[in-house]
N, C-alpha and C positions, 0 to 999 in steps of 0.2 A: 447499833443503837450505841452501845455504850463509847464507841471509839467518836462517835458523833458527841455527846456527852464533853469528852476533855478540849474540844474544838472550837468550844463556844468562851464567849465572854465570861465573867463570874457571875452576874445578872442572869445570862441566860441560863449557865449551868444551875445555878441554882431554883431557878425554876422548874429545870427539865427534871431535875433531883425530885422536888415536893409532888410534880406531876408522878414520876414512880411511886413514891412512897404514900401519894394518895389512891393510886391504882392497886395498891398493893396490900394496902389496909381492905379496900375493898374484896380483893382475893381471899384473904384471909378471914375477914366476917364470914363471909360465904361458906367455904369450905368449914368454916366452926357449925354454923346451922346446918350444915346438910349431916354430916357426924353427929349432932346433939337429934336432931328428928329420926337419923337411923339407929342412933340408940336406943331412944323412945318405941320403936318399931319392934327391935328384938325382946323377944318374951323367954326364949327356949334355950340361948347358948348366953348367959352371964362370963364368960370369957373376953367373947367380941363383943358384948354390949360394955363392959369396963374398958376395950381397946377403943371402942369408936370415940367413948365420954376421957379417955387421955389424948385421943387425937385432938378432939375438940377443947381440950386446954393447952396444949401446946399451940394450937392457933390463936389462942386467945391472950397468949404471953406474947406469942410473935405478932399480934397485934397493936398491943400496948406497947411494945418496942417501938414501932412502926409510926405511932403516934407519937410517943416521945423525941424521936428521931426526928419526926416532921416538927412539930414544935419547939425542937432546937434549932432548926432550919431557919423556920419561923423569926426565931428572937436576933437572929443575925444581920 
């Protein structure tokens, strides 16, 4: 897939990058929700609950970074 990304003209390359970023945002958001739901269900292990919440926070940050990158691509 990456090799194809670089063999396209600039318009196609940008479009493909936008598709990749949009898909990545969806994946990160799904993972974030999964970690938060799992953390809510943990009642007897505070360490595990905290780790799941930290994973969710990390996914939220990555999602924001991906959205910023997508917005930057759209502005070009």
